[in-house]
C-alpha positions as CSV (number, residue, x, y, z in Angstrom):
1,M,2.0,-2.1,-37.6
2,S,2.7,-0.4,-34.2
3,K,-1.0,0.2,-33.8
4,K,-1.7,-3.5,-34.3
5,K,0.9,-4.4,-31.6
6,K,-0.7,-1.9,-29.2
7,K,-4.1,-3.5,-29.7
8,Q,-2.7,-7.0,-29.0
9,T,-0.9,-5.8,-25.9
10,Q,-4.0,-4.1,-24.5
11,G,-6.0,-7.3,-24.7
12,T,-3.5,-9.6,-23.1
13,I,-2.9,-10.3,-19.4
14,A,0.6,-9.7,-18.1
15,A,2.7,-12.6,-16.8
16,G,2.0,-13.3,-13.2
17,Y,-1.5,-11.9,-13.3
18,T,-4.9,-13.3,-13.9
19,L,-8.3,-11.8,-14.9
20,D,-10.7,-11.2,-12.0
21,Y,-14.2,-12.5,-12.8
22,V,-15.8,-10.0,-10.3
23,S,-14.1,-6.7,-11.3
24,G,-12.9,-7.6,-14.8
25,K,-9.4,-6.2,-13.9
26,Q,-6.1,-7.9,-13.8
27,V,-5.0,-9.2,-10.3
28,K,-1.8,-10.7,-9.1
29,E,-1.8,-14.5,-9.6
30,T,-1.3,-16.1,-6.3
31,K,-2.3,-19.6,-5.2
32,K,-5.1,-18.2,-3.1
33,E,-6.3,-15.9,-6.0
34,L,-6.5,-18.9,-8.3
35,V,-8.7,-20.7,-5.8
36,R,-10.9,-17.5,-5.5
37,Q,-11.2,-17.2,-9.3
38,R,-12.2,-20.9,-9.7
39,V,-14.9,-20.5,-7.0
40,V,-16.2,-17.2,-8.4
41,R,-16.4,-18.8,-11.9
42,A,-18.5,-21.6,-10.5
43,L,-20.7,-19.2,-8.6
44,I,-21.4,-17.3,-11.8
45,H,-21.8,-20.2,-14.3
46,E,-23.2,-23.0,-12.0
47,Y,-25.1,-21.1,-9.3
48,G,-26.3,-18.2,-11.4
49,F,-24.9,-15.3,-9.4
50,S,-24.1,-12.0,-11.1
51,P,-20.6,-10.6,-10.8
52,E,-22.2,-7.2,-10.1
53,D,-23.7,-8.7,-6.9
54,M,-20.2,-9.8,-5.7
55,E,-17.2,-8.0,-4.1
56,N,-13.7,-9.3,-3.3
57,N,-12.0,-8.7,0.0
58,F,-15.1,-7.2,1.7
59,S,-14.7,-6.0,5.2
60,V,-17.2,-7.5,7.7
61,G,-16.1,-5.5,10.7
62,G,-12.7,-4.4,12.1
63,R,-9.9,-6.3,10.4
64,K,-12.1,-9.2,9.3
65,K,-12.6,-9.6,5.6
66,V,-14.2,-12.3,3.4
67,D,-12.6,-13.3,0.1
68,V,-15.9,-13.1,-1.8
69,A,-19.0,-11.3,-0.5
70,I,-22.3,-12.0,-2.3
71,F,-25.1,-9.5,-1.9
72,H,-28.9,-9.6,-2.6
73,H,-29.4,-9.1,-6.3
74,G,-29.2,-5.5,-7.4
75,S,-28.7,-4.2,-3.9
76,E,-26.1,-1.8,-2.5
77,H,-22.9,-3.6,-1.2
78,T,-23.5,-3.1,2.5
79,L,-23.5,-5.4,5.5
80,E,-27.3,-5.3,5.6
81,N,-27.5,-6.7,2.1
82,L,-24.8,-9.3,2.5
83,S,-26.3,-12.8,2.0
84,R,-23.4,-15.2,1.4
85,V,-19.6,-15.2,2.1
86,V,-16.7,-17.2,0.8
87,I,-13.4,-17.9,2.6
88,C,-10.6,-19.2,0.3
89,R,-7.3,-20.8,1.2
90,P,-4.5,-21.9,-1.2
91,E,-4.9,-25.3,-2.7
92,P,-2.8,-27.8,-0.6
93,K,0.4,-29.1,-2.2
94,V,0.0,-32.7,-3.5
95,G,3.3,-34.5,-3.3
96,K,4.2,-38.2,-2.7
97,N,1.7,-38.4,0.1
98,A,-2.0,-38.5,-0.8
99,V,-4.0,-35.5,0.4
100,R,-6.6,-36.6,2.9
101,I,-10.1,-35.0,2.6
102,R,-11.4,-33.9,6.0
103,D,-14.8,-34.0,7.5
104,F,-16.5,-31.1,9.4
105,K,-15.0,-32.2,12.7
106,Q,-11.5,-32.4,11.4
107,A,-11.8,-29.0,9.7
108,A,-13.3,-27.3,12.8
109,A,-10.3,-25.0,13.4
110,D,-10.5,-23.7,9.8
111,L,-14.3,-23.3,9.9
112,D,-14.2,-21.3,13.2
113,G,-13.4,-18.0,11.4
114,L,-16.3,-18.5,9.0
115,E,-18.7,-19.5,11.7
116,N,-17.8,-16.4,13.8
117,I,-18.4,-14.1,10.8
118,M,-21.8,-15.7,10.2
119,R,-22.7,-15.2,13.8
120,E,-21.6,-11.6,13.9
121,V,-23.2,-10.5,10.7
122,E,-27.0,-11.1,11.0
123,A,-27.7,-10.7,7.3
124,I,-25.4,-13.6,6.2
125,Q,-27.4,-16.8,5.5
126,Y,-24.8,-19.0,3.8
127,G,-21.0,-19.5,4.0
128,L,-18.4,-21.4,2.1
129,W,-14.8,-22.3,3.1
130,T,-12.7,-23.9,0.4
131,N,-9.2,-24.7,-0.8
132,V,-10.6,-26.2,-4.0
133,L,-10.0,-29.8,-2.8
134,E,-12.4,-29.3,0.2
135,F,-15.7,-27.5,0.1
136,F,-17.5,-26.8,3.4
137,F,-20.9,-25.2,2.9
138,L,-22.7,-23.7,5.9
139,E,-26.3,-22.5,6.3
140,K,-27.3,-20.3,9.2
141,E,-30.2,-21.6,11.2
142,Q,-32.5,-19.2,13.1
143,K,-31.0,-20.3,16.4
144,L,-27.5,-19.1,15.2
145,R,-26.3,-22.6,14.9
146,N,-24.7,-23.5,11.6
147,Q,-26.0,-26.5,9.7
148,V,-23.8,-28.7,7.5
149,Q,-24.8,-28.6,3.8
150,S,-23.5,-30.5,0.8
151,H,-24.0,-27.5,-1.5
152,W,-25.7,-24.1,-1.6
153,R,-29.0,-23.1,-3.1
154,L,-28.9,-21.4,-6.5
155,A,-29.0,-17.6,-6.8
156,H,-32.8,-17.8,-7.5
157,G,-33.4,-20.2,-4.5
158,G,-33.5,-23.5,-6.3
159,R,-31.3,-26.5,-5.6
160,V,-28.5,-27.9,-7.7
161,N,-29.5,-31.2,-9.3
162,R,-27.3,-34.0,-10.6
163,H,-27.3,-35.3,-14.1
164,Q,-28.7,-38.8,-14.2
165,G,-26.0,-41.3,-14.6
166,C,-23.0,-39.1,-14.6
167,G,-23.2,-37.3,-11.3
168,I,-22.4,-33.8,-12.6
169,R,-24.0,-30.9,-10.8
170,C,-26.2,-28.7,-12.9
171,P,-28.7,-25.9,-12.1
172,H,-31.5,-27.3,-14.3
173,P,-33.5,-30.5,-13.9
174,C,-32.2,-33.3,-16.1
175,G,-34.6,-35.7,-17.6
């Protein structure tokens, strides 16, 4: 019976930890980490990115890091192969007051860090800043000016469509 208990213990996640979709390892469960895992899960299941093409806490120069780095499919994890970056912040607390969703102008201070990273690293084409309630998608233009986007392109370059009638995003055309 002790062997059976060891098997059960090996397959469980310790209290205060969560499973990282990118590495497959247990990581400390923080509010920011929960946001990152929700975003990574969506990137894998809804956008079609491979976990092998992602890296957490990737350094983009000096002390600057991005929470999730997405590289060109099957390529080495270097700055030259970096195509998309994600900055995560903890989900805001919802109390008696309603949480107000901001537009791009209101979120400018939060987006400055992401925009600077996108300007500094030539290879990055897309950026995302999120706290799970707000999603700010950026696409780099050739003139180094970031363009507001409502979503990203899929891993293979297509667009996310919406189910007819229900408004749910899906990666395949709905008929």
